[in-house]
C-alpha positions as CSV (number, residue, x, y, z in Angstrom):
1,X,0.0,0.0,0.0
2,X,1.3,3.4,-1.0
3,X,2.1,5.7,2.0
4,X,0.2,9.0,2.1
5,X,2.6,11.8,1.9
6,X,1.7,15.3,3.5
7,X,2.2,18.6,1.5
8,X,3.9,20.2,4.6
9,X,5.4,18.9,7.7
10,X,5.6,21.1,10.8
11,X,7.9,19.9,13.6
12,X,7.5,21.8,16.8
13,X,10.0,21.6,19.8
14,X,11.3,23.8,22.5
15,X,14.7,22.8,21.1
16,X,14.3,24.1,17.6
17,X,17.3,26.6,17.1
18,X,17.7,26.2,20.9
19,X,20.5,23.8,21.7
20,X,19.7,22.2,25.0
21,X,19.7,18.3,24.9
22,X,19.0,15.1,23.0
23,X,15.9,16.5,21.2
24,X,18.0,19.1,19.5
25,X,20.2,16.3,18.2
26,X,17.1,14.4,16.9
27,X,15.8,17.4,15.0
28,X,18.9,19.0,13.8
29,X,20.4,15.7,12.4
30,X,17.3,14.5,10.6
31,X,16.6,17.9,9.1
32,X,18.9,17.3,6.2
33,X,17.1,14.0,5.3
34,X,13.6,15.6,5.5
35,X,14.6,18.6,3.6
36,X,15.9,16.4,0.8
37,X,12.5,14.5,0.9
38,X,10.2,17.5,1.1
39,X,12.2,20.4,-0.4
40,X,11.3,23.4,1.8
41,X,8.0,21.8,2.8
42,X,9.3,20.7,6.2
43,X,9.2,23.6,8.6
44,X,10.5,23.7,12.2
45,X,9.0,25.9,14.8
46,X,10.8,27.0,17.9
47,X,10.7,29.7,20.7
48,X,11.9,33.2,19.9
49,X,14.4,34.3,22.6
50,X,16.0,37.1,20.5
51,X,15.0,39.8,23.0
52,X,17.2,38.0,25.5
53,X,20.0,36.3,23.7
54,X,21.6,36.4,20.1
55,X,21.0,33.2,18.1
56,X,23.6,32.2,15.6
57,X,21.7,28.9,14.9
58,X,19.0,31.0,13.1
59,X,19.4,33.1,10.1
60,X,16.5,35.3,9.2
61,X,15.2,35.5,5.7
62,X,12.7,38.3,4.9
63,X,11.7,36.6,1.6
64,X,10.4,33.4,2.9
65,X,6.5,33.5,3.3
66,X,6.6,37.2,3.3
67,X,3.0,37.8,2.4
68,X,1.8,35.3,5.1
69,X,4.2,36.9,7.7
70,X,2.8,40.3,7.1
71,X,-0.8,39.0,7.4
72,X,0.0,37.1,10.6
73,X,1.3,40.4,12.1
74,X,-2.0,42.2,11.3
75,X,-4.0,39.5,12.7
76,X,-3.0,40.2,16.3
77,X,-0.9,38.1,18.6
78,X,1.4,36.4,16.3
79,X,4.9,37.7,16.2
80,X,7.2,35.4,14.2
81,X,10.6,35.4,12.5
82,X,11.0,33.2,9.5
83,X,14.4,32.0,8.3
84,X,16.8,29.0,8.2
85,X,18.0,26.8,10.9
86,X,21.8,26.8,10.6
87,X,22.3,23.1,10.4
88,X,22.9,20.7,7.6
89,X,20.1,20.9,5.1
90,X,19.3,24.5,6.2
91,X,15.6,23.8,6.8
92,X,13.1,26.6,7.0
93,X,12.5,27.6,10.7
94,X,9.9,29.8,12.3
95,X,10.6,31.3,15.7
96,X,7.5,32.6,17.6
97,X,7.2,35.0,20.4
98,X,4.9,33.4,23.0
99,X,4.8,36.1,25.5
100,X,1.6,37.7,24.2
101,X,-0.4,34.5,25.0
102,X,0.2,34.8,28.7
103,X,-2.7,37.2,28.9
104,X,-5.1,34.5,28.0
105,X,-3.4,31.7,30.0
106,X,-6.2,30.9,32.3
107,X,-8.7,31.0,29.5
108,X,-6.8,28.4,27.5
109,X,-6.3,26.2,30.5
110,X,-10.0,26.3,31.0
111,X,-10.7,25.3,27.4
112,X,-8.2,22.4,27.6
113,X,-9.9,21.1,30.7
114,X,-13.3,21.5,28.9
115,X,-12.2,19.9,25.7
116,X,-9.8,17.1,26.9
117,X,-9.8,17.0,30.7
118,X,-6.2,18.5,30.8
119,X,-5.6,19.5,34.6
120,X,-3.4,22.6,34.8
121,X,-4.4,23.4,38.4
122,X,-1.2,22.0,39.8
123,X,1.1,23.5,37.3
124,X,4.4,25.0,38.4
125,X,7.9,25.7,37.1
126,X,8.2,25.6,33.3
127,X,4.7,24.5,32.6
128,X,3.2,28.0,31.8
129,X,6.2,28.9,29.5
130,X,6.0,25.6,27.5
131,X,2.2,25.8,27.2
132,X,2.2,29.3,26.0
133,X,4.8,28.5,23.4
134,X,2.9,25.4,22.4
135,X,-0.3,27.4,21.8
136,X,1.7,30.0,19.9
137,X,3.2,27.4,17.6
138,X,-0.2,25.9,16.9
139,X,-1.6,29.4,16.0
140,X,1.3,29.8,13.5
141,X,0.1,26.7,11.7
142,X,-3.4,27.6,11.8
143,X,-2.6,31.0,10.3
144,X,-0.4,29.5,7.8
145,X,-2.9,26.9,6.7
146,X,-5.8,29.4,6.3
147,X,-3.8,32.1,4.5
148,X,-0.9,30.5,2.7
149,X,-2.6,27.1,1.8
150,X,-6.1,28.6,1.5
151,X,-7.5,25.8,3.7
152,X,-6.4,23.1,1.2
153,X,-3.8,20.4,1.3
154,X,-2.4,18.0,3.8
155,X,-0.4,19.2,6.8
156,X,1.2,16.9,9.5
157,X,2.0,18.7,12.8
158,X,4.5,16.8,14.9
159,X,4.7,17.9,18.5
160,X,7.8,16.7,20.6
161,X,7.4,16.1,24.3
162,X,4.9,17.3,26.8
163,X,6.0,21.0,26.3
164,X,4.2,21.0,22.9
165,X,1.1,18.9,23.7
166,X,-1.2,21.7,24.2
167,X,-0.8,23.0,20.7
168,X,-1.4,19.7,19.2
169,X,-4.7,19.4,21.2
170,X,-5.6,23.0,20.1
171,X,-5.3,21.9,16.5
172,X,-7.1,18.6,17.0
173,X,-10.1,20.6,18.3
174,X,-9.9,23.9,16.2
175,X,-8.4,22.7,12.9
176,X,-9.3,19.1,12.5
177,X,-7.9,19.2,8.9
178,X,-4.5,19.0,10.3
179,X,-3.1,15.5,11.1
180,X,-1.4,15.4,14.5
181,X,1.6,13.4,15.7
182,X,2.8,13.5,19.3
183,X,6.3,12.1,20.2
184,X,7.3,11.4,23.7
185,X,11.0,11.0,24.0
186,X,10.7,9.9,27.8
187,X,7.6,9.9,29.8
188,X,7.5,12.5,32.5
189,X,6.5,10.0,35.2
190,X,9.0,7.3,34.2
191,X,11.9,9.8,34.3
192,X,10.6,11.1,37.6
193,X,10.3,7.5,39.2
194,X,13.8,6.7,38.1
195,X,15.3,10.0,39.2
196,X,13.6,9.7,42.7
197,X,15.5,6.4,43.3
198,X,12.5,4.3,43.0
199,X,12.9,0.9,41.2
200,X,11.2,1.5,37.8
201,X,11.5,-1.8,36.0
202,X,10.9,-4.5,38.6
203,X,7.7,-2.8,39.8
204,X,6.5,-1.4,36.4
205,X,3.3,-3.5,36.3
206,X,2.4,-2.0,39.7
207,X,2.8,1.6,38.8
208,X,-0.2,3.7,37.9
209,X,0.6,6.9,36.1
210,X,-2.1,9.1,37.6
211,X,-1.3,7.9,41.1
212,X,2.4,8.4,40.7
213,X,1.9,11.9,39.2
214,X,0.1,12.9,42.4
215,X,2.9,11.4,44.6
216,X,5.7,13.1,42.7
217,X,3.9,16.4,42.3
218,X,3.8,16.0,38.5
219,X,0.1,16.1,37.8
220,X,0.1,19.0,35.3
221,X,2.8,17.6,33.1
222,X,1.5,14.1,33.2
223,X,-2.0,15.2,32.4
224,X,-1.0,17.2,29.3
225,X,1.3,14.3,28.2
226,X,-1.4,11.6,28.7
227,X,-4.2,13.5,27.1
228,X,-2.2,14.4,24.0
229,X,-1.1,10.8,23.7
230,X,-4.7,9.6,23.7
231,X,-6.1,12.2,21.4
232,X,-3.8,12.9,18.6
233,X,-4.0,11.0,15.2
234,X,-0.6,9.2,15.8
235,X,1.2,8.7,19.1
236,X,4.9,7.8,18.8
237,X,7.9,7.2,21.0
238,X,11.6,6.5,20.5
239,X,12.1,2.9,21.6
240,X,10.4,-0.2,22.7
241,X,11.7,0.2,26.3
242,X,9.9,3.7,26.4
243,X,6.9,2.1,24.8
244,X,6.6,-0.2,27.8
245,X,6.4,2.9,30.0
246,X,3.8,4.5,27.7
247,X,1.6,1.3,28.0
248,X,1.8,1.3,31.7
249,X,2.0,4.9,32.8
250,X,0.1,6.7,30.0
251,X,-2.2,3.8,29.3
252,X,-1.6,4.1,25.6
253,X,0.7,2.1,23.3
254,X,2.7,4.0,20.6
255,X,1.2,3.6,17.0
256,X,4.8,4.0,15.6
257,X,8.2,3.7,17.2
258,X,10.6,6.3,15.9
259,X,14.3,5.4,16.7
260,X,16.7,8.2,16.7
261,X,19.2,8.3,13.9
262,X,22.4,10.2,13.1
263,X,23.9,12.0,10.1
264,X,27.5,11.2,9.3
265,X,28.1,14.6,7.7
266,X,29.1,15.7,11.2
267,X,32.0,13.2,11.2
268,X,35.2,14.4,9.5
269,X,37.1,12.0,7.3
270,X,40.7,10.9,6.7
271,X,43.6,13.3,7.5
272,X,41.1,15.9,8.8
273,X,39.7,13.4,11.4
274,X,43.2,12.4,12.6
275,X,44.3,16.0,12.9
276,X,41.2,16.9,15.0
277,X,41.6,13.7,17.1
278,X,45.3,14.5,17.8
279,X,44.5,18.2,18.6
280,X,41.7,17.1,21.0
281,X,43.9,14.5,22.7
282,X,46.7,17.0,23.1
283,X,44.4,19.5,24.7
284,X,42.7,17.1,27.1
285,X,46.2,15.8,28.3
286,X,47.4,19.4,28.7
287,X,44.4,20.4,30.9
288,X,44.8,17.3,33.0
289,X,48.6,17.9,33.5
290,X,48.0,21.5,34.3
291,X,45.4,20.6,37.0
292,X,47.5,17.8,38.5
293,X,51.1,18.8,37.9
294,X,51.6,15.5,36.1
295,X,53.2,14.6,32.8
296,X,50.7,12.1,31.3
297,X,51.5,11.4,27.7
298,X,49.8,10.1,24.6
299,X,50.0,6.5,25.8
300,X,47.3,7.4,28.4
301,X,43.9,5.8,27.8
302,X,41.3,8.5,27.8
303,X,37.9,7.4,28.8
304,X,34.9,9.8,28.8
305,X,31.3,10.0,30.0
306,X,28.9,12.8,29.4
307,X,25.2,13.7,29.1
308,X,22.4,15.4,31.1
309,X,23.2,15.8,34.8
310,X,21.0,13.0,36.0
311,X,23.5,11.4,38.3
312,X,21.7,7.9,38.6
313,X,19.7,7.9,35.4
314,X,22.7,8.5,33.2
315,X,24.9,6.1,35.2
316,X,27.4,8.8,36.3
317,X,27.5,7.1,39.8
318,X,28.4,3.8,38.1
319,X,31.2,5.4,36.0
320,X,32.9,6.9,39.1
321,X,32.6,3.6,41.1
322,X,34.1,1.8,38.2
323,X,36.9,4.3,37.8
324,X,37.6,4.0,41.6
325,X,37.9,0.2,41.4
326,X,40.3,0.5,38.5
327,X,42.9,1.8,40.8
328,X,43.3,-1.6,42.5
329,X,43.2,-3.7,39.4
330,X,46.6,-5.5,38.8
331,X,45.7,-6.2,35.2
332,X,45.8,-2.5,34.3
333,X,49.2,-1.5,32.9
334,X,48.3,1.9,31.5
335,X,47.5,5.3,33.0
336,X,43.8,6.1,32.6
337,X,42.5,9.6,32.4
338,X,38.7,9.8,32.8
339,X,36.6,12.8,32.0
340,X,33.2,13.5,33.4
341,X,31.8,16.1,31.0
342,X,28.4,17.0,32.5
343,X,27.0,20.5,32.8
344,X,26.5,21.4,36.5
345,X,26.1,24.7,38.4
346,X,29.6,26.1,37.6
347,X,31.1,29.5,37.3
348,X,33.8,30.8,34.8
349,X,37.0,29.0,34.0
350,X,39.6,28.5,36.8
351,X,42.2,31.2,36.2
352,X,44.9,29.1,37.9
353,X,44.4,26.4,35.3
354,X,44.2,28.9,32.4
355,X,47.5,30.5,33.6
356,X,49.2,27.1,33.6
357,X,47.9,26.3,30.1
358,X,49.0,29.6,28.8
359,X,52.5,29.3,30.2
360,X,52.9,25.8,28.6
361,X,54.2,24.5,31.9
362,X,52.3,21.8,33.9
363,X,54.4,22.4,37.0
364,X,55.5,19.6,39.3
365,X,52.8,20.0,41.9
366,X,48.9,19.9,41.7
367,X,46.8,22.9,41.9
368,X,44.2,23.3,44.6
369,X,41.4,20.8,44.0
370,X,43.0,19.2,41.0
371,X,39.8,17.4,39.8
372,X,37.8,20.1,38.1
373,X,38.2,22.6,35.4
374,X,35.6,25.2,36.7
375,X,34.7,26.1,40.2
376,X,31.2,25.0,41.3
377,X,28.7,27.2,43.1
378,X,27.5,24.3,45.2
379,X,30.7,22.4,46.0
380,X,29.4,20.8,49.1
381,X,26.1,19.5,47.4
382,X,27.4,18.6,44.0
383,X,27.0,14.7,43.6
384,X,29.9,14.2,41.2
385,X,32.4,16.0,43.4
386,X,30.9,14.5,46.5
387,X,31.3,11.0,45.2
388,X,34.9,11.7,44.1
389,X,35.7,12.8,47.6
390,X,33.9,9.8,49.2
391,X,35.9,7.5,47.0
392,X,39.1,9.6,47.7
393,X,39.5,10.1,43.9
394,X,41.4,13.4,44.2
395,X,44.1,12.6,41.6
396,X,46.9,11.5,44.0
397,X,50.1,11.0,42.2
398,X,50.8,7.5,41.2
399,X,47.3,6.2,41.4
400,X,47.3,5.4,37.8
401,X,43.7,6.5,37.4
402,X,42.8,10.2,37.2
403,X,39.4,11.8,36.9
404,X,38.7,15.3,35.6
405,X,35.3,16.9,36.1
406,X,34.3,19.4,33.3
407,X,31.0,20.9,34.7
408,X,30.1,23.0,31.7
409,X,28.7,22.7,28.1
410,X,31.4,21.8,25.6
411,X,30.7,24.5,23.1
412,X,34.3,25.2,22.2
413,X,34.5,28.3,24.4
414,X,34.4,27.2,28.0
415,X,37.7,28.8,28.8
416,X,39.7,25.7,29.6
417,X,39.1,22.7,27.3
418,X,37.9,25.0,24.5
419,X,36.7,21.9,22.5
420,X,33.3,21.3,21.0
421,X,31.4,18.3,22.3
422,X,32.1,16.3,19.0
423,X,35.7,17.4,19.0
424,X,35.9,16.1,22.7
425,X,34.5,12.8,21.6
426,X,37.2,12.4,18.9
427,X,39.9,12.8,21.6
428,X,38.5,9.9,23.7
429,X,39.7,6.3,23.3
430,X,36.5,4.8,24.9
431,X,33.2,6.4,26.0
432,X,31.1,4.8,28.8
433,X,27.3,5.5,29.5
434,X,26.1,2.9,31.9
435,X,22.5,4.3,32.0
436,X,19.7,3.2,34.3
437,X,17.2,5.4,32.4
438,X,17.7,6.2,28.8
439,X,14.8,6.1,26.3
440,X,17.2,6.1,23.4
441,X,20.8,7.1,24.0
442,X,22.4,9.7,21.7
443,X,25.7,9.7,23.6
444,X,26.8,6.2,22.7
445,X,25.5,6.5,19.1
446,X,27.4,9.8,18.7
447,X,30.4,8.2,20.2
448,X,30.5,5.2,17.8
449,X,29.8,7.5,14.8
450,X,33.1,9.2,15.6
451,X,34.8,5.8,15.6
452,X,35.0,5.7,19.5
453,X,33.8,2.5,20.9
454,X,31.0,3.0,23.5
455,X,29.8,1.0,26.6
456,X,26.1,1.3,27.3
457,X,23.3,-0.9,28.8
458,X,20.3,-2.7,27.8
459,X,18.0,-0.3,29.7
460,X,18.9,2.3,26.9
461,X,16.9,2.1,23.8
462,X,20.1,2.3,21.7
463,X,21.6,-0.5,23.8
464,X,18.6,-2.7,22.8
465,X,18.8,-1.7,19.2
466,X,22.5,-2.6,19.2
467,X,21.8,-6.1,20.6
468,X,19.0,-6.6,18.1
469,X,21.1,-5.5,15.2
470,X,24.0,-7.6,16.2
471,X,21.8,-10.6,16.9
472,X,23.5,-11.1,20.4
473,X,24.6,-9.0,23.5
474,X,26.8,-6.6,21.7
475,X,30.5,-6.7,22.5
476,X,33.5,-4.4,21.9
477,X,34.2,-6.4,18.7
478,X,30.8,-5.1,17.5
479,X,31.8,-1.5,18.1
480,X,29.7,-1.1,21.3
481,X,29.6,-3.1,24.5
482,X,26.1,-3.5,25.9
483,X,26.0,-4.4,29.6
484,X,22.9,-6.1,31.2
485,X,21.4,-3.8,33.7
486,X,18.5,-4.2,36.2
487,X,17.1,-2.6,39.2
488,X,19.2,-4.8,41.5
489,X,22.6,-5.4,39.8
490,X,24.3,-2.1,40.4
491,X,27.6,-3.6,41.7
492,X,27.7,-6.1,38.9
493,X,27.4,-3.3,36.3
494,X,30.2,-1.5,38.1
495,X,32.4,-4.5,37.9
496,X,31.4,-5.1,34.2
497,X,32.4,-1.4,33.3
498,X,35.7,-1.8,35.1
499,X,36.4,-5.0,33.3
500,X,35.6,-3.5,29.9
501,X,38.1,-0.6,30.5
502,X,40.8,-3.1,31.6
503,X,40.3,-5.2,28.7
504,X,40.3,-2.3,26.2
505,X,43.4,-0.8,27.8
506,X,45.1,-4.1,26.9
507,X,44.3,-4.0,23.3
508,X,47.1,-3.7,20.7
509,X,47.1,-1.3,17.9
510,X,45.6,-3.8,15.4
511,X,42.7,-4.7,17.9
512,X,42.0,-1.1,18.5
513,X,41.8,-0.3,14.9
514,X,39.4,-3.2,14.3
515,X,37.1,-2.1,17.1
516,X,37.1,1.5,15.9
517,X,36.2,0.2,12.4
518,X,33.4,-1.8,13.9
519,X,32.1,1.2,15.6
520,X,31.8,3.2,12.6
521,X,30.1,0.2,10.8
522,X,27.5,-0.1,13.6
523,X,26.8,3.7,13.5
524,X,26.3,3.6,9.7
525,X,23.3,1.3,10.4
526,X,21.6,3.9,12.4
527,X,21.9,6.8,10.0
528,X,18.8,8.8,9.2
529,X,18.6,7.4,5.7
530,X,17.8,4.1,7.3
531,X,15.5,5.4,10.1
532,X,13.5,8.1,8.4
533,X,11.1,5.5,6.9
534,X,9.6,5.3,10.4
535,X,8.7,9.0,10.3
536,X,7.1,8.5,6.8
537,X,5.1,5.6,8.4
538,X,3.9,8.0,11.2
539,X,2.8,10.7,8.7
540,X,0.9,8.1,6.8
541,X,-0.7,6.8,9.9
542,X,-1.8,10.3,11.1
543,X,-3.2,11.2,7.7
544,X,-5.3,8.0,7.5
545,X,-6.6,8.7,11.0
546,X,-7.4,12.2,10.1
547,X,-9.3,11.0,7.1
548,X,-11.3,8.6,9.2
549,X,-12.4,11.3,11.7
550,X,-13.2,13.8,9.0
551,X,-15.8,11.4,7.3
C-alpha cells in the first residue's frame, strides 16, 4: 500500500534553534534528510528568545513566506521570525514570540480542561512557559494553513514532548484538517520515578501513572502528556523500552516507534579526522597535566562520560565507582584519564588552570582541588564532586587512574578545554554511558559515529537496538559493548564497566583499529537514511486517522 505523503510537515519543539539536549540532536540531524525528501515543505517551529540572547543557529530571511508573515502580524498576537536553521540541510525555521499569549493563559487552561480534561491546576515551574509556546506554535500553523494554503492540502503537525502537547490538542479541536503526531522522548513520570531512586523496572506492572503523578507532584505535566497521547492522530515514542512505559504509565501504546538516527555529515574523514583527534587529545592531556602537575603522555587511555546531569539515570554514579575500582586492578598497565563532561552549576573557567595552560608548563605540583576545570557554586552538594571525595579520587600521584570533572557545556569556548562536544569525543579512546534510564541514548550513538567504541546498557533504547542489530549481546568487537542492567545489579554493572576498560586498555594497535572500524560500521546502520522510513510511516498513519475522523 502506497504511503500517504503530506504537503507540509511542521515539527514543533522547544529545542528548535535552541541547543539544550537530545531532542535538539534528533531534529537537527534528521533535518537534512527531511529537507531532501520535502524540499522546503518541512518547517521547524521553535521559541523566539531574540530579546534576551543572540542566536547564531537561526538566519532570518525576509523573503520566505513574506505575504503570510505580514498578514499574521496584522491578525494580532502572532509575532514570528522566518528564516533558516543553521544546521545541515538549512531547513526553514519559524521562531515565535509566545509572551503575548500569557494574557489568555487561564482562559486556554479552562478550554483544555473542558475539551480534553487536561488538569493545569497544579502547574508550576516551566509549565506555563512551555504551554504558551505550544499554543503560539499551533496558532502559527493555523494561520499558515488558512492564509498560505487557502485551507487546502495535507499538513502533518509533529509535536515533541509534553511541552508542545497543548498546541497539538488545540489543532485537533480547532483545525481538524491538520493531522497530528505526538512524540514522547521519555515519559515525565518514568523519568521522575527513576530520578527519585524508585525501582522503575521490577515494579513497572504495579505503577499507575495518575497515582504516581500525584505522589511526585507531576500532575500537570503528566496530564497534558497523557491526554495528548490519547487524542492525537498518531502517538509515537523513540524505543520499545519507552513504549513499555507508555503502555503502563500513559495507558496508551505507541502507534509507531521512531528510533533516533544520526547523520555522518558531522563526522570528519581521513587526515582531517586524525588531525582533529590529535589536537583534542593534546588539549585534554594538557588540561589534566595543568590541574594535577603530572606529565601524562599520549600512551594514556582517555575514557569519557557525558550527558544530562542525572546522576543515577545516566549512570554517572556507576562510572565513578568503576573508575575508583580500576585503581586496584593489577591487570591495568596503562594510565587512565577519565573525563566527566556533565554540565553542572559552575562558574567561569579557573584562572589558575588557564595560567598554567598559557604558560605551557604543567608544573611539578597539583593545583588546589585538581579534579575540576571550573569552580562549582555548590561544591558541598554536588553529587559528582561528593562521590569523588567519598571514593578518595582526588588525583593523587601514582594512582594510575585520574578523573577530571568538566562541569560545563562543551561549546568550544568554555575557557579551559575549548573543545566542542564532538571534538571532545574524537579525543577519547573509549566512552562509557552505563545508563539506568535512557529512552534512546544519543551519547553512545554519537560516540561510535566518531569511531570511538562505547559502553552502554540494555536499559537504553540504543543498547537494545545494538543487541537486536548484532543478533546477540553486543561486545566491543561489534563496536559497542552492551551491559545487562536491572534494578538490582548495580555492583555487577560497576564491575562489568571496570572489566571492559581493563580489557580495552590491553588491546594492541591492530585490535583497537578493528574495534574503531566496527564502531563506525554499527553507527552507519543507525543513519537517518535508514530510520527516516519510520517517520514516513507515522505521517501516513496520522493522515489516515485524520481522514477517518473527517468522514
